[in-house]
C-alpha positions as CSV (number, residue, x, y, z in Angstrom):
1,X,-3.6,-12.6,5.4
2,X,-2.6,-14.0,8.8
3,X,-4.9,-13.4,11.6
4,X,-4.1,-10.4,13.9
5,X,-2.8,-12.7,16.8
6,X,-0.4,-14.4,14.3
7,X,0.7,-11.1,13.1
8,X,1.3,-9.9,16.6
9,X,3.6,-12.9,17.5
10,X,7.2,-12.4,18.8
11,X,10.3,-14.5,18.5
12,X,9.9,-15.1,22.3
13,X,6.4,-16.5,21.8
14,X,7.9,-19.1,19.4
15,X,10.6,-20.0,21.8
16,X,8.3,-20.3,24.7
17,X,5.8,-22.5,22.7
18,X,8.7,-24.8,21.4
19,X,9.5,-25.9,24.9
20,X,6.0,-27.7,25.4
21,X,5.2,-28.3,21.7
22,X,4.5,-31.9,20.9
23,X,4.1,-33.2,17.4
24,X,3.5,-37.1,17.0
25,X,2.4,-37.2,13.4
26,X,4.5,-37.2,10.3
27,X,6.2,-33.8,9.5
28,X,4.6,-31.7,6.8
29,X,6.6,-30.4,4.0
30,X,7.3,-27.0,5.7
31,X,9.4,-27.3,8.9
32,X,11.5,-25.0,11.1
33,X,14.3,-25.7,13.5
34,X,14.0,-24.2,16.9
35,X,16.5,-25.2,19.7
36,X,17.7,-28.1,17.5
37,X,14.2,-29.6,17.1
38,X,12.5,-29.8,13.7
39,X,8.9,-28.8,14.1
40,X,6.0,-28.2,11.7
41,X,5.9,-24.5,10.7
42,X,2.1,-23.7,10.7
43,X,1.1,-25.8,13.7
44,X,3.9,-24.2,15.8
45,X,2.9,-20.7,14.7
46,X,-0.9,-21.2,15.4
47,X,-0.2,-22.7,18.8
48,X,2.1,-20.0,19.6
49,X,-0.5,-17.4,18.7
50,X,-3.2,-19.3,20.5
51,X,-5.5,-19.6,17.5
52,X,-7.5,-22.6,16.4
53,X,-6.2,-25.1,13.6
54,X,-8.8,-23.6,11.1
55,X,-7.1,-20.0,11.5
56,X,-6.8,-18.4,7.9
57,X,-3.0,-18.2,8.2
58,X,-1.4,-20.4,5.7
59,X,1.9,-22.2,5.6
60,X,3.6,-19.6,3.5
61,X,2.6,-16.9,5.9
62,X,3.8,-18.9,8.9
63,X,7.1,-19.5,7.0
64,X,7.6,-15.8,6.4
65,X,7.1,-15.0,10.1
66,X,9.5,-17.6,11.2
67,X,12.1,-16.6,8.7
68,X,11.6,-12.9,9.9
69,X,12.5,-14.0,13.3
70,X,15.8,-15.7,11.9
71,X,14.7,-19.3,12.3
72,X,15.9,-21.9,9.7
73,X,13.1,-23.0,7.6
74,X,13.0,-26.2,5.6
75,X,10.9,-27.5,2.7
76,X,10.9,-31.3,2.5
77,X,13.9,-31.4,4.8
78,X,16.1,-29.0,2.8
79,X,16.9,-25.6,4.0
80,X,15.4,-22.8,1.9
């Protein structure tokens, strides 16, 4: 179950976070495309919700949240 802060996220929260989101490591299996940028799903959602990296929200829950907002979600680079 995602945390309450993640559950309360809006599409605008994701769009606002994307503007300053920086990821320097290798992309994980689950990614999303926001404003033509491919970004890691779970880290983006956690940062947008302002929760720590050890938050109980898992990648599948983050994927569902982003899909619900209409963002393209990819698994290993392929759209799902």
